[in-house]
C-alpha positions as CSV (number, residue, x, y, z in Angstrom):
1,M,133.3,-18.0,-9.3
2,D,130.4,-18.3,-11.8
3,G,127.0,-19.8,-11.0
4,D,127.7,-23.2,-12.4
5,S,131.0,-23.7,-10.6
6,A,129.4,-22.4,-7.3
7,E,126.6,-24.9,-7.8
8,S,129.1,-27.7,-8.5
9,E,131.0,-26.8,-5.4
10,R,127.9,-26.9,-3.2
11,F,127.0,-30.3,-4.7
12,V,130.5,-31.7,-4.0
13,R,130.3,-30.4,-0.4
14,A,126.9,-31.9,0.1
15,A,128.1,-35.2,-1.2
16,M,131.1,-35.1,1.0
17,L,128.9,-34.3,4.0
18,G,126.5,-37.2,3.1
19,V,129.4,-39.7,3.0
20,A,130.8,-38.3,6.3
21,V,127.4,-38.7,8.0
22,A,127.0,-42.2,6.5
23,E,130.5,-43.2,7.8
24,E,129.8,-41.8,11.3
25,T,126.5,-43.7,11.5
26,R,128.3,-46.8,10.4
27,R,131.0,-46.2,13.0
28,L,128.4,-45.9,15.8
29,L,126.7,-49.1,14.7
30,R,130.0,-51.0,14.4
31,L,130.9,-49.8,17.9
32,H,127.9,-51.5,19.3
33,F,127.7,-54.5,17.0
34,S,128.4,-58.0,18.1
35,P,128.3,-61.0,15.7
36,S,126.0,-63.0,18.0
37,E,123.2,-60.5,17.1
38,V,122.8,-61.8,13.5
39,G,119.3,-63.4,13.2
40,A,118.4,-66.6,11.2
41,D,116.9,-64.4,8.5
42,G,120.2,-62.5,8.1
43,R,119.0,-59.3,9.8
44,V,121.3,-57.7,12.3
45,H,119.9,-56.2,15.6
46,V,122.2,-53.6,17.0
47,E,121.3,-52.1,20.4
48,V,122.8,-48.6,20.5
49,P,122.7,-47.0,24.0
50,Y,122.1,-43.4,24.8
51,P,123.6,-40.9,23.8
52,D,124.7,-42.6,20.6
53,S,121.2,-43.8,20.0
54,A,119.9,-40.2,19.9
55,V,122.5,-39.3,17.3
56,V,121.6,-42.3,15.2
57,E,117.9,-41.6,15.4
58,A,118.4,-38.0,14.4
59,V,120.5,-38.9,11.5
60,L,118.1,-41.5,10.3
61,D,115.1,-39.1,10.6
62,V,117.0,-36.5,8.4
63,A,118.1,-39.2,6.0
64,A,114.6,-40.5,5.6
65,E,113.5,-37.0,4.6
66,C,116.5,-36.6,2.3
67,F,116.1,-39.9,0.6
68,G,112.3,-39.6,0.5
69,E,111.8,-42.9,2.3
70,K,108.2,-43.9,3.0
71,G,107.0,-46.5,5.4
72,A,104.1,-47.6,7.5
73,S,106.0,-46.6,10.7
74,I,108.8,-44.4,11.7
75,E,110.9,-47.5,12.3
76,E,110.4,-48.7,8.7
77,M,111.3,-45.2,7.5
78,R,114.5,-45.2,9.6
79,Q,115.4,-48.8,8.4
80,A,115.0,-47.7,4.8
81,A,117.2,-44.7,5.4
82,L,119.7,-46.8,7.3
83,D,119.9,-49.1,4.3
84,S,120.6,-46.1,2.0
85,L,123.2,-44.7,4.4
86,L,125.1,-48.0,4.7
87,Q,125.1,-48.3,0.9
88,L,126.9,-44.9,0.8
89,A,129.4,-46.1,3.4
90,E,130.5,-49.4,1.9
91,F,134.2,-48.4,1.7
92,D,135.6,-50.6,4.5
93,E,135.7,-54.2,3.4
94,E,137.0,-55.3,6.8
95,S,133.9,-54.0,8.6
96,L,131.9,-56.4,10.6
97,L,128.8,-54.7,9.0
98,N,129.9,-56.0,5.6
99,R,130.3,-59.6,6.6
100,P,127.6,-62.0,5.4
101,A,125.3,-63.5,8.0
102,C,126.5,-66.8,9.5
């Protein structure tokens, strides 16, 4: 395998891993999501209990570094990373997380 094809292979594997992480994060959020938690402003609050919350926090911290998200607080950085991850995971049109706010 030459250098270019090895680099391409690593890029494809990294992209697949990124999508898999995005999908797993989305699955965890969907698991704990209930439609009554949609606010008047369209924001959704999802309470994720431990141990799933530890996984989601770790993924969002890594994603914030990966996507270079900046914010005034760690929560803003995590929210920006979550937005990016969910954009990567928009494959399931039936997902409650894709439905517009009521």
